[in-house]
C-alpha angles and dihedrals in degrees: 000000000000105000140029122200125194119194112193117194122208129179098216140023113239114230115219140140138222088256090062090055093046090054093049092249098128109165111249094242092050088051089052092050090049089052089054091050091049094051092045098049117010120095123169095275105357148043124254100247097190096057127088128186125201119193115198123191112195098200095059099024084234120159123191122191124201106194111199099205092055102035120127132170093023104133128180092252122100094229097060091044093049092049093050089049091049091053090050092049090052089052090054090058090068097039117109121237100243124125090213093061115109125226119292114220115235101171130336108306095005119099135171139199141160113255117180095177108047091176090062090049093051091047094049102038108023105032113065098151092210096050108026140063110203123209134185116203104217134145101190109045115119090219122104106289133205108229113223094246091054090048090054092050097044127091096243091124093052110054112042127060091223136032119199122195123193113202138174139174087230113058092201091062089066098058090083089064090068084081084076089072086084088067108022142022109257126205116203117207124200111209094183111193093009097095107155116087093223090054090050090052090047091053094047091051090048092053091046092050093050092049091047089054090053091049092053092045092052096039092243113162 
């Protein structure tokens, strides 16, 4: 397993300004997003290079990519994260709504684009059936679910080169992604009492780290 992608789905973009951050009035949702960024990337003295986060805002069709192996200036503090996110959101405002458009660089390792059809994006950039295992984090779907304990004990972190996780604060938003079953096998994980997205990311990174330690110990490539 070489790469982990997290796609976080939000209904609305949160409007805020630098002055709000300076006054310690970070909007709650922005604080939550910053917590997700921190758990995804920030180690004690380094950045997780093999993690990527995509933030998708449905109301603006805005997509922000945080690419771990190119990130700079992303510190563990909420202020620096919120300001980098604000700059990226401002870039989205001038981006054109065309699927063919490439990524627009905001700051090193942070890119934006407009993406009206997020399903097409997931299918084209996160769903290579030979390279990727795709997961939806969802507690309510009637489909067959992977309980968290079974996920921990399975070999998901061993076989593919890339793991992609689709996550949302609102479980119902994720049902549309079942359309992807026409193109790609989807695994649905139930996290049970672990509700916050940042806690889910923290737990997934923890599982990945423990499995990586076992791989190194047993000389598994």
